[in-house]
N, CA, C and O atoms as CSV, one atom per row, in Angstrom:
chain,resi,resn,atom,element,x,y,z
A,1,MET,N,N,1.004,-1.017,0.060
A,1,MET,CA,C,-0.087,-0.294,0.167
A,1,MET,C,C,0.737,1.513,0.212
A,1,MET,O,O,1.377,2.002,1.143
A,2,GLU,N,N,0.460,2.030,-0.902
A,2,GLU,CA,C,1.210,3.254,-1.142
A,2,GLU,C,C,0.779,4.561,-0.670
A,2,GLU,O,O,0.390,5.412,-1.470
A,3,LEU,N,N,0.816,4.723,0.309
A,3,LEU,CA,C,0.262,6.226,0.669
A,3,LEU,C,C,1.179,7.388,1.154
A,3,LEU,O,O,0.602,8.304,1.739
A,4,SER,N,N,2.401,7.469,1.009
A,4,SER,CA,C,3.654,8.182,1.508
A,4,SER,C,C,3.214,9.335,0.565
A,4,SER,O,O,2.804,10.261,1.264
A,5,PRO,N,N,3.144,9.626,-0.756
A,5,PRO,CA,C,2.962,10.883,-1.477
A,5,PRO,C,C,1.614,11.672,-1.078
A,5,PRO,O,O,1.457,12.876,-1.279
A,6,CYS,N,N,0.647,10.803,-0.472
A,6,CYS,CA,C,-0.633,11.761,0.190
A,6,CYS,C,C,-0.524,12.003,1.539
A,6,CYS,O,O,-1.552,12.292,2.152
A,7,GLY,N,N,0.747,11.926,2.237
A,7,GLY,CA,C,0.979,12.376,3.557
A,7,GLY,C,C,0.662,14.033,3.612
A,7,GLY,O,O,-0.081,14.664,4.363
A,8,MET,N,N,1.445,14.433,2.613
A,8,MET,CA,C,1.550,15.729,2.768
A,8,MET,C,C,0.215,16.539,2.414
A,8,MET,O,O,0.039,17.699,2.788
A,9,LEU,N,N,-0.717,15.804,1.648
A,9,LEU,CA,C,-1.912,16.338,1.104
A,9,LEU,C,C,-2.912,16.395,2.495
A,9,LEU,O,O,-3.703,17.284,2.814
A,10,PHE,N,N,-2.676,15.474,3.004
A,10,PHE,CA,C,-3.800,15.044,4.000
A,10,PHE,C,C,-3.315,15.279,5.555
A,10,PHE,O,O,-3.786,14.637,6.493
A,11,ARG,N,N,-2.465,16.132,5.667
A,11,ARG,CA,C,-1.966,16.461,6.723
A,11,ARG,C,C,-2.786,16.954,8.180
A,11,ARG,O,O,-2.505,16.834,9.372
A,12,GLY,N,N,-3.633,17.405,7.634
A,12,GLY,CA,C,-4.465,18.074,8.979
A,12,GLY,C,C,-5.783,16.968,9.029
A,12,GLY,O,O,-6.666,17.223,9.847
A,13,SER,N,N,-5.906,15.947,8.309
A,13,SER,CA,C,-6.969,15.002,8.458
A,13,SER,C,C,-6.994,14.292,9.561
A,13,SER,O,O,-5.906,13.792,9.844
A,14,THR,N,N,-7.962,14.049,10.367
A,14,THR,CA,C,-7.662,12.999,11.506
A,14,THR,C,C,-8.595,11.700,11.147
A,14,THR,O,O,-8.432,10.679,11.815
A,15,GLN,N,N,-9.387,11.720,10.298
A,15,GLN,CA,C,-10.699,10.750,9.941
A,15,GLN,C,C,-10.613,10.665,8.279
A,15,GLN,O,O,-10.748,11.612,7.505
A,16,VAL,N,N,-10.352,9.272,7.941
A,16,VAL,CA,C,-10.388,8.976,6.438
A,16,VAL,C,C,-11.748,7.835,6.328
A,16,VAL,O,O,-11.761,6.648,6.654
A,17,GLN,N,N,-12.752,8.605,5.799
A,17,GLN,CA,C,-13.950,7.656,5.167
A,17,GLN,C,C,-13.773,6.839,4.055
A,17,GLN,O,O,-13.475,7.411,3.007
A,18,VAL,N,N,-13.900,5.521,4.049
A,18,VAL,CA,C,-13.533,4.684,2.896
A,18,VAL,C,C,-14.933,3.743,2.637
A,18,VAL,O,O,-15.869,3.790,3.435
A,19,ASP,N,N,-14.949,3.085,1.704
A,19,ASP,CA,C,-15.910,2.103,0.839
A,19,ASP,C,C,-15.722,1.095,1.774
A,19,ASP,O,O,-14.818,1.001,2.604
A,20,GLY,N,N,-16.883,0.170,1.517
A,20,GLY,CA,C,-16.987,-1.097,2.435
A,20,GLY,C,C,-15.727,-2.060,2.190
A,20,GLY,O,O,-15.237,-2.788,3.054
A,21,GLY,N,N,-15.199,-1.914,0.593
A,21,GLY,CA,C,-14.295,-2.725,0.217
A,21,GLY,C,C,-12.761,-2.444,0.912
A,21,GLY,O,O,-11.820,-3.107,0.476
A,22,TYR,N,N,-12.533,-1.494,1.955
A,22,TYR,CA,C,-11.377,-1.339,2.633
A,22,TYR,C,C,-11.351,-1.784,4.051
A,22,TYR,O,O,-10.428,-1.514,4.820
A,23,THR,N,N,-12.385,-2.465,4.356
A,23,THR,CA,C,-12.485,-3.169,5.886
A,23,THR,C,C,-11.233,-3.961,5.753
A,23,THR,O,O,-10.773,-4.512,4.753
A,24,GLY,N,N,-10.730,-3.898,7.100
A,24,GLY,CA,C,-9.570,-4.681,7.688
A,24,GLY,C,C,-8.557,-3.941,8.374
A,24,GLY,O,O,-8.445,-2.718,8.290
A,25,GLU,N,N,-7.878,-4.628,9.000
A,25,GLU,CA,C,-6.815,-4.041,9.951
A,25,GLU,C,C,-5.539,-3.612,9.231
A,25,GLU,O,O,-5.060,-2.501,9.457
A,26,PRO,N,N,-4.972,-4.464,8.368
A,26,PRO,CA,C,-3.976,-4.095,7.547
A,26,PRO,C,C,-3.977,-2.583,7.008
A,26,PRO,O,O,-3.025,-1.803,6.998
A,27,PHE,N,N,-5.306,-2.365,6.558
A,27,PHE,CA,C,-5.506,-1.080,5.697
A,27,PHE,C,C,-5.594,-0.075,6.811
A,27,PHE,O,O,-4.924,0.944,6.639
A,28,ALA,N,N,-6.303,-0.166,7.938
A,28,ALA,CA,C,-6.502,0.811,9.170
A,28,ALA,C,C,-5.084,1.114,9.573
A,28,ALA,O,O,-4.648,2.261,9.669
A,29,GLY,N,N,-4.451,0.117,9.783
A,29,GLY,CA,C,-3.079,0.200,10.399
A,29,GLY,C,C,-1.984,0.957,9.450
A,29,GLY,O,O,-1.058,1.605,9.938
A,30,GLY,N,N,-2.204,0.795,7.917
A,30,GLY,CA,C,-1.255,1.472,7.197
A,30,GLY,C,C,-1.886,3.140,7.089
A,30,GLY,O,O,-1.157,4.061,6.719
A,31,VAL,N,N,-3.004,3.299,7.384
A,31,VAL,CA,C,-3.444,4.878,7.392
A,31,VAL,C,C,-3.122,5.569,8.505
A,31,VAL,O,O,-2.842,6.767,8.551
A,32,MET,N,N,-3.189,4.384,9.895
A,32,MET,CA,C,-2.757,5.111,10.895
A,32,MET,C,C,-1.384,5.485,10.861
A,32,MET,O,O,-0.956,6.613,11.106
A,33,GLU,N,N,-0.724,4.502,10.550
A,33,GLU,CA,C,0.965,4.739,10.521
A,33,GLU,C,C,1.314,6.077,9.868
A,33,GLU,O,O,1.921,6.905,10.548
A,34,ARG,N,N,0.934,6.397,8.427
A,34,ARG,CA,C,1.302,7.040,7.310
A,34,ARG,C,C,0.682,8.428,7.474
A,34,ARG,O,O,1.393,9.433,7.463
A,35,LEU,N,N,-0.644,8.482,7.625
A,35,LEU,CA,C,-1.273,9.679,7.699
A,35,LEU,C,C,-1.779,10.091,9.298
A,35,LEU,O,O,-2.401,11.120,9.565
A,36,LYS,N,N,-1.357,9.025,10.310
A,36,LYS,CA,C,-2.056,9.529,11.650
A,36,LYS,C,C,-3.497,9.912,12.000
A,36,LYS,O,O,-3.909,10.730,12.822
A,37,ALA,N,N,-4.289,8.936,10.984
A,37,ALA,CA,C,-5.714,9.006,11.106
A,37,ALA,C,C,-6.286,7.872,11.274
A,37,ALA,O,O,-5.762,6.759,11.238
A,38,THR,N,N,-7.618,8.213,11.500
A,38,THR,CA,C,-8.380,6.669,11.793
A,38,THR,C,C,-9.119,6.622,10.835
A,38,THR,O,O,-9.408,7.710,10.337
A,39,VAL,N,N,-9.668,5.443,10.250
A,39,VAL,CA,C,-10.550,5.088,9.400
A,39,VAL,C,C,-11.933,4.838,9.676
A,39,VAL,O,O,-12.016,4.026,10.598
A,40,GLN,N,N,-13.241,5.265,9.182
A,40,GLN,CA,C,-14.141,5.045,9.113
A,40,GLN,C,C,-14.785,4.595,7.878
A,40,GLN,O,O,-14.874,5.318,6.885
A,41,VAL,N,N,-15.337,3.126,7.955
A,41,VAL,CA,C,-15.905,2.637,6.791
A,41,VAL,C,C,-17.428,2.724,6.802
A,41,VAL,O,O,-18.210,2.302,7.654
A,42,VAL,N,N,-17.719,3.506,5.416
A,42,VAL,CA,C,-19.247,3.919,5.230
A,42,VAL,C,C,-19.747,2.765,4.478
A,42,VAL,O,O,-19.348,2.676,3.317
A,43,LYS,N,N,-20.701,1.684,5.005
A,43,LYS,CA,C,-21.168,0.807,4.401
A,43,LYS,C,C,-22.884,1.181,4.005
A,43,LYS,O,O,-23.653,2.028,4.460
A,44,ARG,N,N,-23.003,0.395,3.222
A,44,ARG,CA,C,-24.653,0.637,2.803
A,44,ARG,C,C,-25.452,-0.595,3.604
A,44,ARG,O,O,-25.048,-1.739,3.812
A,45,ASN,N,N,-26.686,0.006,3.973
A,45,ASN,CA,C,-27.662,-0.693,4.853
A,45,ASN,C,C,-28.060,-1.961,4.023
A,45,ASN,O,O,-27.768,-3.128,4.283
A,46,GLU,N,N,-28.780,-1.489,2.983
A,46,GLU,CA,C,-29.360,-2.734,2.143
A,46,GLU,C,C,-29.198,-2.410,0.928
A,46,GLU,O,O,-29.029,-1.242,0.577
A,47,LEU,N,N,-29.235,-3.587,-0.014
A,47,LEU,CA,C,-28.644,-3.767,-1.128
A,47,LEU,C,C,-29.583,-2.852,-2.445
A,47,LEU,O,O,-29.068,-2.200,-3.354
A,48,HIS,N,N,-30.804,-3.020,-2.239
A,48,HIS,CA,C,-31.669,-2.293,-3.363
A,48,HIS,C,C,-32.252,-0.899,-2.659
A,48,HIS,O,O,-33.167,-0.360,-3.281
A,49,THR,N,N,-31.904,-0.390,-1.672
A,49,THR,CA,C,-32.524,0.867,-1.408
A,49,THR,C,C,-31.617,1.663,-1.368
A,49,THR,O,O,-30.418,1.412,-1.251
A,50,PHE,N,N,-32.440,3.295,-1.521
A,50,PHE,CA,C,-31.304,4.301,-1.623
A,50,PHE,C,C,-31.316,4.982,-0.262
A,50,PHE,O,O,-32.428,5.166,0.234
A,51,ALA,N,N,-30.298,5.362,0.380
A,51,ALA,CA,C,-30.365,6.033,1.261
A,51,ALA,C,C,-28.955,6.989,1.480
A,51,ALA,O,O,-27.871,6.407,1.442
A,52,VAL,N,N,-28.993,8.287,1.682
A,52,VAL,CA,C,-27.846,8.900,1.644
A,52,VAL,C,C,-26.863,8.610,2.554
A,52,VAL,O,O,-27.377,8.779,3.659
A,53,LEU,N,N,-25.790,8.283,2.673
A,53,LEU,CA,C,-24.825,8.157,3.640
A,53,LEU,C,C,-24.003,9.037,3.968
A,53,LEU,O,O,-23.459,9.732,3.110
A,54,PRO,N,N,-23.802,9.149,5.029
A,54,PRO,CA,C,-22.760,10.675,5.425
A,54,PRO,C,C,-21.413,10.701,4.455
A,54,PRO,O,O,-20.564,9.810,4.465
A,55,LYS,N,N,-21.381,11.628,3.797
A,55,LYS,CA,C,-20.120,12.241,3.253
A,55,LYS,C,C,-19.832,11.484,1.875
A,55,LYS,O,O,-19.052,12.017,1.085
A,56,ARG,N,N,-20.344,10.439,1.601
A,56,ARG,CA,C,-20.242,9.431,0.385
A,56,ARG,C,C,-20.789,10.135,-0.787
A,56,ARG,O,O,-20.375,9.875,-1.917
A,57,TRP,N,N,-21.740,11.051,-0.558
A,57,TRP,CA,C,-22.691,11.571,-1.746
A,57,TRP,C,C,-21.610,12.747,-2.344
A,57,TRP,O,O,-21.867,13.123,-3.488
A,58,ILE,N,N,-20.489,13.330,-1.719
A,58,ILE,CA,C,-19.829,14.339,-1.866
A,58,ILE,C,C,-18.944,13.500,-3.172
A,58,ILE,O,O,-18.928,13.926,-4.327
A,59,VAL,N,N,-18.328,12.409,-2.780
A,59,VAL,CA,C,-17.250,11.946,-3.456
A,59,VAL,C,C,-18.172,11.501,-5.120
A,59,VAL,O,O,-17.746,11.771,-6.243
A,60,GLU,N,N,-19.322,10.867,-4.835
A,60,GLU,CA,C,-20.031,10.415,-5.923
A,60,GLU,C,C,-20.651,11.775,-6.798
A,60,GLU,O,O,-20.802,11.727,-8.019
A,61,ARG,N,N,-20.898,12.676,-6.183
A,61,ARG,CA,C,-21.307,13.635,-6.779
A,61,ARG,C,C,-20.027,14.222,-7.832
A,61,ARG,O,O,-20.202,14.492,-9.021
A,62,CYS,N,N,-19.066,14.314,-7.288
A,62,CYS,CA,C,-17.911,14.738,-8.168
A,62,CYS,C,C,-17.406,13.777,-8.991
A,62,CYS,O,O,-16.717,14.195,-9.921
A,63,PHE,N,N,-17.572,12.541,-8.893
A,63,PHE,CA,C,-17.659,11.628,-9.978
A,63,PHE,C,C,-18.500,11.903,-11.224
A,63,PHE,O,O,-18.097,11.898,-12.387
A,64,GLY,N,N,-19.531,12.104,-10.857
A,64,GLY,CA,C,-20.642,12.316,-11.815
A,64,GLY,C,C,-20.288,13.568,-12.540
A,64,GLY,O,O,-20.542,13.693,-13.738
A,65,TRP,N,N,-19.643,14.600,-11.760
A,65,TRP,CA,C,-19.448,16.113,-12.547
A,65,TRP,C,C,-18.133,15.430,-13.576
A,65,TRP,O,O,-18.243,15.787,-14.748
A,66,LEU,N,N,-17.179,14.702,-13.347
A,66,LEU,CA,C,-16.233,13.997,-13.993
A,66,LEU,C,C,-16.760,13.432,-15.491
A,66,LEU,O,O,-16.300,13.643,-16.613
A,67,GLU,N,N,-17.764,12.733,-15.108
A,67,GLU,CA,C,-18.210,11.659,-16.220
A,67,GLU,C,C,-18.896,12.703,-17.157
A,67,GLU,O,O,-19.265,12.109,-18.169
A,68,LYS,N,N,-19.190,13.953,-17.207
A,68,LYS,CA,C,-19.681,14.552,-18.351
A,68,LYS,C,C,-18.383,15.190,-19.055
A,68,LYS,O,O,-18.695,15.953,-19.970
A,69,CYS,N,N,-16.971,15.054,-18.837
A,69,CYS,CA,C,-16.023,15.360,-19.432
A,69,CYS,C,C,-15.750,14.268,-20.762
A,69,CYS,O,O,-15.045,13.421,-20.214
A,70,ARG,N,N,-15.855,13.990,-21.661
A,70,ARG,CA,C,-15.665,12.918,-22.819
A,70,ARG,C,C,-13.927,12.930,-22.603
A,70,ARG,O,O,-13.320,11.867,-22.738
A,71,ARG,N,N,-13.589,13.508,-22.448
A,71,ARG,CA,C,-11.778,13.172,-22.366
A,71,ARG,C,C,-11.543,12.276,-21.705
A,71,ARG,O,O,-10.716,11.407,-21.977
A,72,LEU,N,N,-12.376,12.339,-20.506
A,72,LEU,CA,C,-11.896,11.400,-19.486
A,72,LEU,C,C,-12.757,10.109,-19.192
A,72,LEU,O,O,-12.742,9.443,-18.157
A,73,TRP,N,N,-13.467,9.913,-20.263
A,73,TRP,CA,C,-14.033,8.613,-20.363
A,73,TRP,C,C,-13.031,7.652,-20.423
A,73,TRP,O,O,-13.003,6.841,-19.498
A,74,LYS,N,N,-12.196,7.562,-21.315
A,74,LYS,CA,C,-11.009,6.497,-21.442
A,74,LYS,C,C,-9.689,7.256,-21.142
A,74,LYS,O,O,-9.422,8.397,-21.518
A,75,ASN,N,N,-8.805,6.317,-20.301
A,75,ASN,CA,C,-7.238,6.873,-20.307
A,75,ASN,C,C,-6.411,6.342,-21.362
A,75,ASN,O,O,-5.907,5.226,-21.490
A,76,CYS,N,N,-6.360,7.743,-22.358
A,76,CYS,CA,C,-5.424,7.763,-23.662
A,76,CYS,C,C,-4.210,8.046,-23.401
A,76,CYS,O,O,-3.277,7.677,-24.114
A,77,GLU,N,N,-4.066,8.812,-22.232
A,77,GLU,CA,C,-2.863,9.426,-22.126
A,77,GLU,C,C,-1.761,8.385,-21.768
A,77,GLU,O,O,-1.981,7.252,-21.339
A,78,ARG,N,N,-0.331,9.039,-22.050
A,78,ARG,CA,C,0.582,8.025,-21.909
A,78,ARG,C,C,1.463,8.273,-20.512
A,78,ARG,O,O,2.474,7.599,-20.317
A,79,LYS,N,N,1.055,9.206,-19.622
A,79,LYS,CA,C,1.489,9.710,-18.570
A,79,LYS,C,C,0.596,9.939,-17.812
A,79,LYS,O,O,-0.462,10.408,-18.234
A,80,LEU,N,N,0.812,9.643,-16.376
A,80,LEU,CA,C,-0.252,9.637,-15.113
A,80,LEU,C,C,-0.648,11.091,-14.981
A,80,LEU,O,O,-1.806,11.454,-14.773
A,81,ASN,N,N,0.621,12.081,-15.144
A,81,ASN,CA,C,0.449,13.440,-14.960
A,81,ASN,C,C,-0.359,14.214,-15.782
A,81,ASN,O,O,-0.865,15.275,-15.417
A,82,THR,N,N,-0.512,13.660,-17.006
A,82,THR,CA,C,-1.466,14.201,-17.977
A,82,THR,C,C,-2.893,13.857,-17.626
A,82,THR,O,O,-3.821,14.639,-17.833
A,83,SER,N,N,-2.995,13.017,-17.248
A,83,SER,CA,C,-4.535,12.440,-17.098
A,83,SER,C,C,-4.900,13.383,-15.549
A,83,SER,O,O,-6.043,13.799,-15.362
A,84,LEU,N,N,-4.017,13.580,-14.741
A,84,LEU,CA,C,-4.153,14.292,-13.450
A,84,LEU,C,C,-4.509,15.853,-14.090
A,84,LEU,O,O,-5.542,16.423,-13.738
A,85,GLN,N,N,-3.903,16.253,-14.705
A,85,GLN,CA,C,-3.863,17.643,-15.456
A,85,GLN,C,C,-5.377,17.782,-15.955
A,85,GLN,O,O,-6.147,18.652,-15.546
A,86,PHE,N,N,-5.711,16.735,-16.959
A,86,PHE,CA,C,-6.948,17.040,-17.425
A,86,PHE,C,C,-8.274,16.680,-16.469
A,86,PHE,O,O,-9.408,17.032,-16.796
A,87,VAL,N,N,-8.012,16.008,-15.367
A,87,VAL,CA,C,-8.864,16.105,-14.214
A,87,VAL,C,C,-8.981,17.735,-13.602
A,87,VAL,O,O,-10.039,18.309,-13.340
A,88,HIS,N,N,-7.883,18.182,-13.485
A,88,HIS,CA,C,-7.891,19.600,-12.726
A,88,HIS,C,C,-8.589,20.445,-13.777
A,88,HIS,O,O,-9.337,21.377,-13.481
A,89,LEU,N,N,-8.298,20.062,-15.055
A,89,LEU,CA,C,-8.851,21.120,-16.116
A,89,LEU,C,C,-10.300,20.883,-16.315
A,89,LEU,O,O,-11.069,21.698,-16.824
A,90,ALA,N,N,-10.619,19.683,-15.866
A,90,ALA,CA,C,-12.364,19.609,-16.070
A,90,ALA,C,C,-13.042,20.256,-14.747
A,90,ALA,O,O,-14.099,20.884,-14.808
A,91,PHE,N,N,-12.340,20.042,-13.575
A,91,PHE,CA,C,-12.940,20.965,-12.386
A,91,PHE,C,C,-12.868,22.415,-12.640
A,91,PHE,O,O,-13.815,23.132,-12.316
A,92,LEU,N,N,-11.735,22.932,-13.236
A,92,LEU,CA,C,-11.573,24.274,-13.598
A,92,LEU,C,C,-12.867,24.829,-14.321
A,92,LEU,O,O,-13.454,25.870,-14.028
A,93,ALA,N,N,-13.193,23.945,-15.309
A,93,ALA,CA,C,-14.061,24.402,-16.241
A,93,ALA,C,C,-15.241,24.599,-15.697
A,93,ALA,O,O,-15.928,25.589,-15.951
A,94,LEU,N,N,-15.625,23.547,-14.790
A,94,LEU,CA,C,-16.938,23.441,-14.131
A,94,LEU,C,C,-17.028,24.656,-13.026
A,94,LEU,O,O,-18.001,25.337,-12.703
A,95,LEU,N,N,-15.834,24.682,-12.617
A,95,LEU,CA,C,-16.087,26.256,-11.646
A,95,LEU,C,C,-16.382,27.217,-12.228
A,95,LEU,O,O,-17.288,27.923,-11.787
A,96,LEU,N,N,-15.674,27.568,-13.467
A,96,LEU,CA,C,-15.687,28.886,-14.352
A,96,LEU,C,C,-17.182,28.890,-14.811
A,96,LEU,O,O,-17.839,29.926,-14.915
A,97,ARG,N,N,-17.699,27.536,-15.097
A,97,ARG,CA,C,-19.146,27.845,-15.565
A,97,ARG,C,C,-20.244,28.302,-14.571
A,97,ARG,O,O,-21.330,28.702,-14.989
A,98,ARG,N,N,-19.920,28.232,-13.110
A,98,ARG,CA,C,-20.559,28.363,-12.187
A,98,ARG,C,C,-20.652,29.854,-11.846
A,98,ARG,O,O,-21.646,30.306,-11.279
A,99,LEU,N,N,-19.561,30.645,-12.213
A,99,LEU,CA,C,-19.428,31.724,-12.043
A,99,LEU,C,C,-20.302,32.947,-12.730
A,99,LEU,O,O,-20.049,34.119,-12.452
């Protein structure tokens, strides 16, 4: 598990909320060791019912906004940094449209 580059980004975070797929002590121990934060697993209650889960809608809403950019549908870039820059440009375009 590689969390070292993320350590500087999440310096002030004390809690990390993750999906149900990240349960387990190895992941929680790695987050505590590298980020000094606790892990809260946000699980769905029932399979086919809709319920707003705490903070999960923020991430899913952002993914929904990114889905509107056709360039991000498929990863055609050679370098990871280029893909990251296109994500930044997509969010910048979103913010500029809202001004």
